[in-house]
PyMOL Python script that loads the backbone (N, CA, C, O; Angstrom):
from pymol import cmd

cmd.read_pdbstr("""\
ATOM      1  N   MET A   1     -31.488 -83.565 112.977  1.00  0.00           N
ATOM      2  CA  MET A   1     -32.288 -83.735 111.785  1.00  0.00           C
ATOM      3  C   MET A   1     -33.255 -84.912 111.954  1.00  0.00           C
ATOM      4  O   MET A   1     -34.418 -84.818 111.561  1.00  0.00           O
ATOM      5  N   ALA A   2     -32.786 -86.002 112.528  1.00  0.00           N
ATOM      6  CA  ALA A   2     -33.641 -87.175 112.716  1.00  0.00           C
ATOM      7  C   ALA A   2     -34.842 -86.843 113.587  1.00  0.00           C
ATOM      8  O   ALA A   2     -35.952 -87.299 113.311  1.00  0.00           O
ATOM      9  N   ALA A   3     -34.635 -86.053 114.639  1.00  0.00           N
ATOM     10  CA  ALA A   3     -35.742 -85.680 115.521  1.00  0.00           C
ATOM     11  C   ALA A   3     -36.767 -84.825 114.778  1.00  0.00           C
ATOM     12  O   ALA A   3     -37.970 -84.957 115.003  1.00  0.00           O
ATOM     13  N   LEU A   4     -36.301 -83.966 113.911  1.00  0.00           N
ATOM     14  CA  LEU A   4     -37.193 -83.125 113.112  1.00  0.00           C
ATOM     15  C   LEU A   4     -38.059 -83.982 112.196  1.00  0.00           C
ATOM     16  O   LEU A   4     -39.271 -83.781 112.117  1.00  0.00           O
ATOM     17  N   VAL A   5     -37.453 -84.917 111.518  1.00  0.00           N
ATOM     18  CA  VAL A   5     -38.186 -85.809 110.617  1.00  0.00           C
ATOM     19  C   VAL A   5     -39.188 -86.645 111.410  1.00  0.00           C
ATOM     20  O   VAL A   5     -40.341 -86.781 111.000  1.00  0.00           O
ATOM     21  N   GLU A   6     -38.762 -87.198 112.529  1.00  0.00           N
ATOM     22  CA  GLU A   6     -39.637 -88.050 113.335  1.00  0.00           C
ATOM     23  C   GLU A   6     -40.839 -87.298 113.878  1.00  0.00           C
ATOM     24  O   GLU A   6     -41.919 -87.875 114.008  1.00  0.00           O
ATOM     25  N   SER A   7     -40.673 -86.024 114.198  1.00  0.00           N
ATOM     26  CA  SER A   7     -41.776 -85.258 114.779  1.00  0.00           C
ATOM     27  C   SER A   7     -42.664 -84.591 113.733  1.00  0.00           C
ATOM     28  O   SER A   7     -43.706 -84.035 114.080  1.00  0.00           O
ATOM     29  N   SER A   8     -42.278 -84.635 112.480  1.00  0.00           N
ATOM     30  CA  SER A   8     -43.031 -83.976 111.415  1.00  0.00           C
ATOM     31  C   SER A   8     -44.254 -84.782 110.998  1.00  0.00           C
ATOM     32  O   SER A   8     -44.224 -86.013 110.968  1.00  0.00           O
ATOM     33  N   ASN A   9     -45.326 -84.072 110.677  1.00  0.00           N
ATOM     34  CA  ASN A   9     -46.524 -84.700 110.117  1.00  0.00           C
ATOM     35  C   ASN A   9     -46.470 -84.734 108.596  1.00  0.00           C
ATOM     36  O   ASN A   9     -47.369 -85.283 107.960  1.00  0.00           O
ATOM     37  N   ASP A  10     -45.427 -84.153 108.004  1.00  0.00           N
ATOM     38  CA  ASP A  10     -45.282 -84.136 106.558  1.00  0.00           C
ATOM     39  C   ASP A  10     -44.807 -85.495 106.046  1.00  0.00           C
ATOM     40  O   ASP A  10     -44.230 -86.288 106.790  1.00  0.00           O
ATOM     41  N   ALA A  11     -45.056 -85.741 104.784  1.00  0.00           N
ATOM     42  CA  ALA A  11     -44.634 -87.003 104.158  1.00  0.00           C
ATOM     43  C   ALA A  11     -43.195 -86.871 103.687  1.00  0.00           C
ATOM     44  O   ALA A  11     -42.945 -86.623 102.507  1.00  0.00           O
ATOM     45  N   ILE A  12     -42.258 -87.033 104.594  1.00  0.00           N
ATOM     46  CA  ILE A  12     -40.836 -86.972 104.267  1.00  0.00           C
ATOM     47  C   ILE A  12     -40.380 -88.398 103.991  1.00  0.00           C
ATOM     48  O   ILE A  12     -40.381 -89.252 104.877  1.00  0.00           O
ATOM     49  N   ILE A  13     -39.995 -88.631 102.756  1.00  0.00           N
ATOM     50  CA  ILE A  13     -39.612 -89.965 102.306  1.00  0.00           C
ATOM     51  C   ILE A  13     -38.198 -89.865 101.746  1.00  0.00           C
ATOM     52  O   ILE A  13     -37.930 -88.994 100.919  1.00  0.00           O
ATOM     53  N   SER A  14     -37.300 -90.727 102.171  1.00  0.00           N
ATOM     54  CA  SER A  14     -35.960 -90.689 101.582  1.00  0.00           C
ATOM     55  C   SER A  14     -35.849 -91.763 100.511  1.00  0.00           C
ATOM     56  O   SER A  14     -36.411 -92.853 100.624  1.00  0.00           O
ATOM     57  N   LYS A  15     -35.102 -91.415  99.470  1.00  0.00           N
ATOM     58  CA  LYS A  15     -34.867 -92.348  98.364  1.00  0.00           C
ATOM     59  C   LYS A  15     -33.445 -92.150  97.876  1.00  0.00           C
ATOM     60  O   LYS A  15     -32.834 -91.107  98.109  1.00  0.00           O
ATOM     61  N   ASP A  16     -32.926 -93.161  97.197  1.00  0.00           N
ATOM     62  CA  ASP A  16     -31.577 -93.023  96.648  1.00  0.00           C
ATOM     63  C   ASP A  16     -31.665 -92.430  95.240  1.00  0.00           C
ATOM     64  O   ASP A  16     -32.759 -92.135  94.757  1.00  0.00           O
ATOM     65  N   LEU A  17     -30.518 -92.255  94.585  1.00  0.00           N
ATOM     66  CA  LEU A  17     -30.498 -91.615  93.268  1.00  0.00           C
ATOM     67  C   LEU A  17     -31.100 -92.481  92.166  1.00  0.00           C
ATOM     68  O   LEU A  17     -31.340 -91.994  91.061  1.00  0.00           O
ATOM     69  N   GLN A  18     -31.341 -93.741  92.449  1.00  0.00           N
ATOM     70  CA  GLN A  18     -32.036 -94.600  91.480  1.00  0.00           C
ATOM     71  C   GLN A  18     -33.549 -94.561  91.706  1.00  0.00           C
ATOM     72  O   GLN A  18     -34.309 -95.164  90.948  1.00  0.00           O
ATOM     73  N   GLY A  19     -33.983 -93.852  92.750  1.00  0.00           N
ATOM     74  CA  GLY A  19     -35.410 -93.715  93.033  1.00  0.00           C
ATOM     75  C   GLY A  19     -35.958 -94.768  93.977  1.00  0.00           C
ATOM     76  O   GLY A  19     -37.171 -94.856  94.168  1.00  0.00           O
ATOM     77  N   CYS A  20     -35.088 -95.563  94.567  1.00  0.00           N
ATOM     78  CA  CYS A  20     -35.519 -96.615  95.492  1.00  0.00           C
ATOM     79  C   CYS A  20     -35.808 -95.987  96.861  1.00  0.00           C
ATOM     80  O   CYS A  20     -34.958 -95.295  97.421  1.00  0.00           O
ATOM     81  N   ILE A  21     -36.993 -96.227  97.389  1.00  0.00           N
ATOM     82  CA  ILE A  21     -37.369 -95.694  98.698  1.00  0.00           C
ATOM     83  C   ILE A  21     -36.524 -96.378  99.766  1.00  0.00           C
ATOM     84  O   ILE A  21     -36.482 -97.606  99.843  1.00  0.00           O
ATOM     85  N   ARG A  22     -35.852 -95.578 100.588  1.00  0.00           N
ATOM     86  CA  ARG A  22     -34.948 -96.094 101.621  1.00  0.00           C
ATOM     87  C   ARG A  22     -35.499 -95.940 103.031  1.00  0.00           C
ATOM     88  O   ARG A  22     -35.157 -96.731 103.910  1.00  0.00           O
ATOM     89  N   SER A  23     -36.347 -94.934 103.269  1.00  0.00           N
ATOM     90  CA  SER A  23     -36.949 -94.804 104.595  1.00  0.00           C
ATOM     91  C   SER A  23     -38.373 -94.288 104.476  1.00  0.00           C
ATOM     92  O   SER A  23     -38.717 -93.526 103.573  1.00  0.00           O
ATOM     93  N   TRP A  24     -39.171 -94.728 105.409  1.00  0.00           N
ATOM     94  CA  TRP A  24     -40.607 -94.448 105.402  1.00  0.00           C
ATOM     95  C   TRP A  24     -41.060 -94.467 106.843  1.00  0.00           C
ATOM     96  O   TRP A  24     -41.201 -95.536 107.437  1.00  0.00           O
ATOM     97  N   LYS A  25     -41.288 -93.308 107.409  1.00  0.00           N
ATOM     98  CA  LYS A  25     -41.689 -93.248 108.810  1.00  0.00           C
ATOM     99  C   LYS A  25     -43.149 -93.665 108.957  1.00  0.00           C
ATOM    100  O   LYS A  25     -44.025 -93.099 108.303  1.00  0.00           O
ATOM    101  N   PRO A  26     -43.410 -94.636 109.799  1.00  0.00           N
ATOM    102  CA  PRO A  26     -44.804 -95.048 110.032  1.00  0.00           C
ATOM    103  C   PRO A  26     -45.640 -93.885 110.560  1.00  0.00           C
ATOM    104  O   PRO A  26     -45.101 -92.850 110.954  1.00  0.00           O
ATOM    105  N   GLY A  27     -46.912 -94.058 110.562  1.00  0.00           N
ATOM    106  CA  GLY A  27     -47.806 -93.030 111.082  1.00  0.00           C
ATOM    107  C   GLY A  27     -48.315 -92.164 109.963  1.00  0.00           C
ATOM    108  O   GLY A  27     -49.226 -92.560 109.236  1.00  0.00           O
ATOM    109  N   GLY A  28     -47.739 -90.977 109.808  1.00  0.00           N
ATOM    110  CA  GLY A  28     -48.197 -90.035 108.796  1.00  0.00           C
ATOM    111  C   GLY A  28     -48.141 -90.590 107.390  1.00  0.00           C
ATOM    112  O   GLY A  28     -49.066 -90.394 106.601  1.00  0.00           O
ATOM    113  N   ARG A  29     -47.049 -91.291 107.069  1.00  0.00           N
ATOM    114  CA  ARG A  29     -46.922 -91.855 105.725  1.00  0.00           C
ATOM    115  C   ARG A  29     -47.953 -92.941 105.490  1.00  0.00           C
ATOM    116  O   ARG A  29     -48.560 -93.017 104.422  1.00  0.00           O
ATOM    117  N   GLU A  30     -48.147 -93.779 106.496  1.00  0.00           N
ATOM    118  CA  GLU A  30     -49.147 -94.844 106.361  1.00  0.00           C
ATOM    119  C   GLU A  30     -50.542 -94.248 106.211  1.00  0.00           C
ATOM    120  O   GLU A  30     -51.346 -94.723 105.410  1.00  0.00           O
ATOM    121  N   ARG A  31     -50.820 -93.216 106.979  1.00  0.00           N
ATOM    122  CA  ARG A  31     -52.130 -92.568 106.913  1.00  0.00           C
ATOM    123  C   ARG A  31     -52.336 -91.883 105.558  1.00  0.00           C
ATOM    124  O   ARG A  31     -53.428 -91.952 104.994  1.00  0.00           O
ATOM    125  N   LEU A  32     -51.312 -91.230 105.039  1.00  0.00           N
ATOM    126  CA  LEU A  32     -51.429 -90.516 103.767  1.00  0.00           C
ATOM    127  C   LEU A  32     -51.470 -91.447 102.562  1.00  0.00           C
ATOM    128  O   LEU A  32     -52.276 -91.257 101.652  1.00  0.00           O
ATOM    129  N   PHE A  33     -50.603 -92.450 102.558  1.00  0.00           N
ATOM    130  CA  PHE A  33     -50.439 -93.281 101.367  1.00  0.00           C
ATOM    131  C   PHE A  33     -50.977 -94.699 101.487  1.00  0.00           C
ATOM    132  O   PHE A  33     -51.164 -95.369 100.471  1.00  0.00           O
ATOM    133  N   GLY A  34     -51.229 -95.172 102.703  1.00  0.00           N
ATOM    134  CA  GLY A  34     -51.787 -96.503 102.880  1.00  0.00           C
ATOM    135  C   GLY A  34     -50.774 -97.637 102.905  1.00  0.00           C
ATOM    136  O   GLY A  34     -51.154 -98.792 103.096  1.00  0.00           O
ATOM    137  N   TYR A  35     -49.498 -97.335 102.718  1.00  0.00           N
ATOM    138  CA  TYR A  35     -48.454 -98.359 102.725  1.00  0.00           C
ATOM    139  C   TYR A  35     -47.741 -98.398 104.079  1.00  0.00           C
ATOM    140  O   TYR A  35     -47.461 -97.352 104.664  1.00  0.00           O
ATOM    141  N   THR A  36     -47.455 -99.575 104.564  1.00  0.00           N
ATOM    142  CA  THR A  36     -46.583 -99.703 105.720  1.00  0.00           C
ATOM    143  C   THR A  36     -45.145 -99.616 105.218  1.00  0.00           C
ATOM    144  O   THR A  36     -44.888 -99.740 104.020  1.00  0.00           O
ATOM    145  N   ALA A  37     -44.220 -99.403 106.132  1.00  0.00           N
ATOM    146  CA  ALA A  37     -42.801 -99.365 105.753  1.00  0.00           C
ATOM    147  C   ALA A  37     -42.380-100.683 105.112  1.00  0.00           C
ATOM    148  O   ALA A  37     -41.615-100.696 104.147  1.00  0.00           O
ATOM    149  N   GLU A  38     -42.876-101.772 105.644  1.00  0.00           N
ATOM    150  CA  GLU A  38     -42.521-103.091 105.109  1.00  0.00           C
ATOM    151  C   GLU A  38     -42.987-103.265 103.659  1.00  0.00           C
ATOM    152  O   GLU A  38     -42.339-103.960 102.875  1.00  0.00           O
ATOM    153  N   GLU A  39     -44.102-102.636 103.308  1.00  0.00           N
ATOM    154  CA  GLU A  39     -44.631-102.754 101.939  1.00  0.00           C
ATOM    155  C   GLU A  39     -43.904-101.860 100.937  1.00  0.00           C
ATOM    156  O   GLU A  39     -43.796-102.214  99.763  1.00  0.00           O
ATOM    157  N   ILE A  40     -43.406-100.712 101.382  1.00  0.00           N
ATOM    158  CA  ILE A  40     -42.930 -99.710 100.427  1.00  0.00           C
ATOM    159  C   ILE A  40     -41.411 -99.549 100.379  1.00  0.00           C
ATOM    160  O   ILE A  40     -40.872 -99.247  99.314  1.00  0.00           O
ATOM    161  N   VAL A  41     -40.703 -99.739 101.491  1.00  0.00           N
ATOM    162  CA  VAL A  41     -39.241 -99.583 101.476  1.00  0.00           C
ATOM    163  C   VAL A  41     -38.652-100.618 100.515  1.00  0.00           C
ATOM    164  O   VAL A  41     -38.963-101.807 100.585  1.00  0.00           O
ATOM    165  N   GLY A  42     -37.807-100.136  99.631  1.00  0.00           N
ATOM    166  CA  GLY A  42     -37.205-100.989  98.609  1.00  0.00           C
ATOM    167  C   GLY A  42     -37.905-100.882  97.265  1.00  0.00           C
ATOM    168  O   GLY A  42     -37.363-101.325  96.252  1.00  0.00           O
ATOM    169  N   ARG A  43     -39.097-100.305  97.237  1.00  0.00           N
ATOM    170  CA  ARG A  43     -39.806-100.109  95.969  1.00  0.00           C
ATOM    171  C   ARG A  43     -39.407 -98.762  95.364  1.00  0.00           C
ATOM    172  O   ARG A  43     -38.872 -97.898  96.059  1.00  0.00           O
ATOM    173  N   HIS A  44     -39.664 -98.594  94.099  1.00  0.00           N
ATOM    174  CA  HIS A  44     -39.316 -97.357  93.398  1.00  0.00           C
ATOM    175  C   HIS A  44     -40.320 -96.263  93.755  1.00  0.00           C
ATOM    176  O   HIS A  44     -41.503 -96.536  93.956  1.00  0.00           O
ATOM    177  N   ILE A  45     -39.844 -95.044  93.829  1.00  0.00           N
ATOM    178  CA  ILE A  45     -40.694 -93.904  94.172  1.00  0.00           C
ATOM    179  C   ILE A  45     -41.845 -93.736  93.181  1.00  0.00           C
ATOM    180  O   ILE A  45     -42.867 -93.141  93.522  1.00  0.00           O
ATOM    181  N   SER A  46     -41.696 -94.248  91.973  1.00  0.00           N
ATOM    182  CA  SER A  46     -42.773 -94.146  90.979  1.00  0.00           C
ATOM    183  C   SER A  46     -44.027 -94.899  91.419  1.00  0.00           C
ATOM    184  O   SER A  46     -45.101 -94.690  90.855  1.00  0.00           O
ATOM    185  N   THR A  47     -43.904 -95.769  92.415  1.00  0.00           N
ATOM    186  CA  THR A  47     -45.064 -96.454  92.982  1.00  0.00           C
ATOM    187  C   THR A  47     -46.095 -95.442  93.453  1.00  0.00           C
ATOM    188  O   THR A  47     -47.294 -95.718  93.431  1.00  0.00           O
ATOM    189  N   LEU A  48     -45.638 -94.283  93.876  1.00  0.00           N
ATOM    190  CA  LEU A  48     -46.529 -93.258  94.410  1.00  0.00           C
ATOM    191  C   LEU A  48     -46.976 -92.238  93.370  1.00  0.00           C
ATOM    192  O   LEU A  48     -47.824 -91.396  93.663  1.00  0.00           O
ATOM    193  N   ALA A  49     -46.431 -92.297  92.179  1.00  0.00           N
ATOM    194  CA  ALA A  49     -46.754 -91.310  91.143  1.00  0.00           C
ATOM    195  C   ALA A  49     -48.039 -91.688  90.419  1.00  0.00           C
ATOM    196  O   ALA A  49     -48.286 -92.860  90.131  1.00  0.00           O
ATOM    197  N   ILE A  50     -48.855 -90.675  90.129  1.00  0.00           N
ATOM    198  CA  ILE A  50     -50.004 -90.950  89.276  1.00  0.00           C
ATOM    199  C   ILE A  50     -49.476 -91.083  87.848  1.00  0.00           C
ATOM    200  O   ILE A  50     -48.486 -90.441  87.497  1.00  0.00           O
ATOM    201  N   PRO A  51     -50.116 -91.897  87.030  1.00  0.00           N
ATOM    202  CA  PRO A  51     -49.573 -92.197  85.698  1.00  0.00           C
ATOM    203  C   PRO A  51     -49.205 -90.980  84.847  1.00  0.00           C
ATOM    204  O   PRO A  51     -48.181 -91.001  84.164  1.00  0.00           O
ATOM    205  N   ASP A  52     -50.010 -89.932  84.872  1.00  0.00           N
ATOM    206  CA  ASP A  52     -49.683 -88.792  84.004  1.00  0.00           C
ATOM    207  C   ASP A  52     -48.610 -87.875  84.591  1.00  0.00           C
ATOM    208  O   ASP A  52     -48.279 -86.861  83.977  1.00  0.00           O
ATOM    209  N   ARG A  53     -48.056 -88.203  85.767  1.00  0.00           N
ATOM    210  CA  ARG A  53     -46.969 -87.419  86.354  1.00  0.00           C
ATOM    211  C   ARG A  53     -45.703 -88.243  86.560  1.00  0.00           C
ATOM    212  O   ARG A  53     -44.698 -87.712  87.032  1.00  0.00           O
ATOM    213  N   ALA A  54     -45.730 -89.524  86.217  1.00  0.00           N
ATOM    214  CA  ALA A  54     -44.579 -90.410  86.446  1.00  0.00           C
ATOM    215  C   ALA A  54     -43.342 -89.969  85.672  1.00  0.00           C
ATOM    216  O   ALA A  54     -42.223 -90.270  86.089  1.00  0.00           O
ATOM    217  N   ASP A  55     -43.514 -89.265  84.557  1.00  0.00           N
ATOM    218  CA  ASP A  55     -42.368 -88.836  83.763  1.00  0.00           C
ATOM    219  C   ASP A  55     -41.551 -87.747  84.449  1.00  0.00           C
ATOM    220  O   ASP A  55     -40.450 -87.434  83.996  1.00  0.00           O
ATOM    221  N   GLU A  56     -42.064 -87.163  85.526  1.00  0.00           N
ATOM    222  CA  GLU A  56     -41.328 -86.148  86.276  1.00  0.00           C
ATOM    223  C   GLU A  56     -40.170 -86.767  87.061  1.00  0.00           C
ATOM    224  O   GLU A  56     -39.153 -86.112  87.288  1.00  0.00           O
ATOM    225  N   ILE A  57     -40.321 -88.002  87.469  1.00  0.00           N
ATOM    226  CA  ILE A  57     -39.374 -88.633  88.390  1.00  0.00           C
ATOM    227  C   ILE A  57     -37.964 -88.730  87.819  1.00  0.00           C
ATOM    228  O   ILE A  57     -37.026 -88.316  88.499  1.00  0.00           O
ATOM    229  N   PRO A  58     -37.759 -89.256  86.603  1.00  0.00           N
ATOM    230  CA  PRO A  58     -36.390 -89.319  86.080  1.00  0.00           C
ATOM    231  C   PRO A  58     -35.720 -87.955  85.994  1.00  0.00           C
ATOM    232  O   PRO A  58     -34.519 -87.840  86.241  1.00  0.00           O
ATOM    233  N   ASP A  59     -36.480 -86.921  85.647  1.00  0.00           N
ATOM    234  CA  ASP A  59     -35.923 -85.571  85.545  1.00  0.00           C
ATOM    235  C   ASP A  59     -35.472 -85.061  86.905  1.00  0.00           C
ATOM    236  O   ASP A  59     -34.376 -84.513  87.028  1.00  0.00           O
ATOM    237  N   ILE A  60     -36.288 -85.230  87.907  1.00  0.00           N
ATOM    238  CA  ILE A  60     -35.940 -84.780  89.257  1.00  0.00           C
ATOM    239  C   ILE A  60     -34.714 -85.535  89.770  1.00  0.00           C
ATOM    240  O   ILE A  60     -33.797 -84.922  90.316  1.00  0.00           O
ATOM    241  N   LEU A  61     -34.690 -86.856  89.601  1.00  0.00           N
ATOM    242  CA  LEU A  61     -33.543 -87.643  90.058  1.00  0.00           C
ATOM    243  C   LEU A  61     -32.261 -87.233  89.336  1.00  0.00           C
ATOM    244  O   LEU A  61     -31.197 -87.175  89.953  1.00  0.00           O
ATOM    245  N   ALA A  62     -32.350 -86.948  88.044  1.00  0.00           N
ATOM    246  CA  ALA A  62     -31.176 -86.512  87.276  1.00  0.00           C
ATOM    247  C   ALA A  62     -30.682 -85.156  87.764  1.00  0.00           C
ATOM    248  O   ALA A  62     -29.475 -84.933  87.865  1.00  0.00           O
ATOM    249  N   ARG A  63     -31.596 -84.260  88.062  1.00  0.00           N
ATOM    250  CA  ARG A  63     -31.205 -82.948  88.573  1.00  0.00           C
ATOM    251  C   ARG A  63     -30.485 -83.073  89.910  1.00  0.00           C
ATOM    252  O   ARG A  63     -29.477 -82.406  90.143  1.00  0.00           O
ATOM    253  N   ILE A  64     -30.998 -83.916  90.775  1.00  0.00           N
ATOM    254  CA  ILE A  64     -30.363 -84.127  92.080  1.00  0.00           C
ATOM    255  C   ILE A  64     -28.983 -84.759  91.898  1.00  0.00           C
ATOM    256  O   ILE A  64     -28.028 -84.364  92.567  1.00  0.00           O
ATOM    257  N   ALA A  65     -28.873 -85.733  91.001  1.00  0.00           N
ATOM    258  CA  ALA A  65     -27.593 -86.408  90.748  1.00  0.00           C
ATOM    259  C   ALA A  65     -26.538 -85.426  90.230  1.00  0.00           C
ATOM    260  O   ALA A  65     -25.348 -85.587  90.502  1.00  0.00           O
ATOM    261  N   ARG A  66     -26.977 -84.412  89.484  1.00  0.00           N
ATOM    262  CA  ARG A  66     -26.055 -83.386  88.979  1.00  0.00           C
ATOM    263  C   ARG A  66     -25.701 -82.349  90.043  1.00  0.00           C
ATOM    264  O   ARG A  66     -24.893 -81.452  89.804  1.00  0.00           O
ATOM    265  N   GLY A  67     -26.314 -82.480  91.220  1.00  0.00           N
ATOM    266  CA  GLY A  67     -26.042 -81.536  92.301  1.00  0.00           C
ATOM    267  C   GLY A  67     -26.895 -80.289  92.243  1.00  0.00           C
ATOM    268  O   GLY A  67     -26.648 -79.330  92.974  1.00  0.00           O
ATOM    269  N   GLU A  68     -27.899 -80.292  91.376  1.00  0.00           N
ATOM    270  CA  GLU A  68     -28.788 -79.136  91.285  1.00  0.00           C
ATOM    271  C   GLU A  68     -29.751 -79.130  92.469  1.00  0.00           C
ATOM    272  O   GLU A  68     -30.154 -80.178  92.973  1.00  0.00           O
ATOM    273  N   ARG A  69     -30.095 -77.962  92.883  1.00  0.00           N
ATOM    274  CA  ARG A  69     -31.038 -77.796  93.978  1.00  0.00           C
ATOM    275  C   ARG A  69     -32.461 -77.875  93.431  1.00  0.00           C
ATOM    276  O   ARG A  69     -32.765 -77.282  92.396  1.00  0.00           O
ATOM    277  N   VAL A  70     -33.313 -78.592  94.112  1.00  0.00           N
ATOM    278  CA  VAL A  70     -34.721 -78.699  93.724  1.00  0.00           C
ATOM    279  C   VAL A  70     -35.537 -78.100  94.856  1.00  0.00           C
ATOM    280  O   VAL A  70     -35.721 -78.733  95.896  1.00  0.00           O
ATOM    281  N   ASP A  71     -36.024 -76.891  94.661  1.00  0.00           N
ATOM    282  CA  ASP A  71     -36.793 -76.193  95.684  1.00  0.00           C
ATOM    283  C   ASP A  71     -38.287 -76.303  95.429  1.00  0.00           C
ATOM    284  O   ASP A  71     -38.748 -76.205  94.292  1.00  0.00           O
ATOM    285  N   HIS A  72     -39.011 -76.502  96.471  1.00  0.00           N
ATOM    286  CA  HIS A  72     -40.480 -76.433  96.443  1.00  0.00           C
ATOM    287  C   HIS A  72     -41.104 -77.255  95.323  1.00  0.00           C
ATOM    288  O   HIS A  72     -41.966 -76.773  94.588  1.00  0.00           O
ATOM    289  N   TYR A  73     -40.669 -78.467  95.206  1.00  0.00           N
ATOM    290  CA  TYR A  73     -41.206 -79.365  94.192  1.00  0.00           C
ATOM    291  C   TYR A  73     -42.565 -79.890  94.646  1.00  0.00           C
ATOM    292  O   TYR A  73     -42.682 -80.467  95.727  1.00  0.00           O
ATOM    293  N   GLU A  74     -43.570 -79.692  93.836  1.00  0.00           N
ATOM    294  CA  GLU A  74     -44.905 -80.202  94.133  1.00  0.00           C
ATOM    295  C   GLU A  74     -45.351 -81.108  93.004  1.00  0.00           C
ATOM    296  O   GLU A  74     -45.084 -80.838  91.833  1.00  0.00           O
ATOM    297  N   THR A  75     -46.019 -82.167  93.357  1.00  0.00           N
ATOM    298  CA  THR A  75     -46.565 -83.087  92.378  1.00  0.00           C
ATOM    299  C   THR A  75     -47.831 -83.693  92.954  1.00  0.00           C
ATOM    300  O   THR A  75     -48.245 -83.355  94.063  1.00  0.00           O
ATOM    301  N   LYS A  76     -48.422 -84.562  92.218  1.00  0.00           N
ATOM    302  CA  LYS A  76     -49.572 -85.311  92.710  1.00  0.00           C
ATOM    303  C   LYS A  76     -49.115 -86.744  92.903  1.00  0.00           C
ATOM    304  O   LYS A  76     -48.320 -87.267  92.122  1.00  0.00           O
ATOM    305  N   ALA A  77     -49.622 -87.369  93.941  1.00  0.00           N
ATOM    306  CA  ALA A  77     -49.246 -88.747  94.239  1.00  0.00           C
ATOM    307  C   ALA A  77     -50.506 -89.571  94.448  1.00  0.00           C
ATOM    308  O   ALA A  77     -51.585 -89.048  94.727  1.00  0.00           O
ATOM    309  N   GLN A  78     -50.332 -90.860  94.306  1.00  0.00           N
ATOM    310  CA  GLN A  78     -51.450 -91.757  94.537  1.00  0.00           C
ATOM    311  C   GLN A  78     -51.192 -92.574  95.798  1.00  0.00           C
ATOM    312  O   GLN A  78     -50.046 -92.821  96.176  1.00  0.00           O
ATOM    313  N   ASP A  79     -52.269 -92.980  96.432  1.00  0.00           N
ATOM    314  CA  ASP A  79     -52.095 -93.848  97.574  1.00  0.00           C
ATOM    315  C   ASP A  79     -52.349 -95.287  97.171  1.00  0.00           C
ATOM    316  O   ASP A  79     -52.670 -95.566  96.016  1.00  0.00           O
ATOM    317  N   LYS A  80     -52.209 -96.177  98.096  1.00  0.00           N
ATOM    318  CA  LYS A  80     -52.336 -97.608  97.848  1.00  0.00           C
ATOM    319  C   LYS A  80     -53.718 -97.970  97.290  1.00  0.00           C
ATOM    320  O   LYS A  80     -53.861 -98.946  96.554  1.00  0.00           O
ATOM    321  N   ARG A  81     -54.703 -97.195  97.639  1.00  0.00           N
ATOM    322  CA  ARG A  81     -56.082 -97.487  97.253  1.00  0.00           C
ATOM    323  C   ARG A  81     -56.485 -96.837  95.933  1.00  0.00           C
ATOM    324  O   ARG A  81     -57.610 -97.044  95.479  1.00  0.00           O
ATOM    325  N   TRP A  82     -55.606 -96.057  95.300  1.00  0.00           N
ATOM    326  CA  TRP A  82     -55.941 -95.310  94.080  1.00  0.00           C
ATOM    327  C   TRP A  82     -56.415 -96.249  92.981  1.00  0.00           C
ATOM    328  O   TRP A  82     -55.816 -97.296  92.737  1.00  0.00           O
ATOM    329  N   GLN A  83     -57.486 -95.862  92.331  1.00  0.00           N
ATOM    330  CA  GLN A  83     -58.077 -96.697  91.301  1.00  0.00           C
ATOM    331  C   GLN A  83     -58.031 -96.071  89.913  1.00  0.00           C
ATOM    332  O   GLN A  83     -58.587 -96.625  88.965  1.00  0.00           O
ATOM    333  N   GLY A  84     -57.376 -94.926  89.785  1.00  0.00           N
ATOM    334  CA  GLY A  84     -57.269 -94.289  88.478  1.00  0.00           C
ATOM    335  C   GLY A  84     -58.432 -93.372  88.135  1.00  0.00           C
ATOM    336  O   GLY A  84     -58.649 -93.039  86.970  1.00  0.00           O
ATOM    337  N   PHE A  85     -59.175 -92.968  89.152  1.00  0.00           N
ATOM    338  CA  PHE A  85     -60.309 -92.071  88.898  1.00  0.00           C
ATOM    339  C   PHE A  85     -59.937 -90.646  89.177  1.00  0.00           C
ATOM    340  O   PHE A  85     -60.764 -89.748  89.019  1.00  0.00           O
TER     341      PHE A  85
END
""", "prot")
cmd.dss("prot")
cmd.show_as("cartoon", "prot")
cmd.util.cbc("prot")
cmd.orient("prot")
């Protein structure tokens, strides 16, 4: 599994059930979001949410905590440079 994640160009980010980002692979994530691992690991996943979609996060985390499967979840995210436009 680790080799799959490392070789992927997708933004695979791990977080705990409180929403704290636990892993952030350099390269693709830095290119997509503008954050280095040092800047983002330990911060809440809502850091990446655009304001009008941030309310999705507690619901998704609660569903995962209940053991529910979350398939094909899509949302919009902001990068480090996002200015709200």
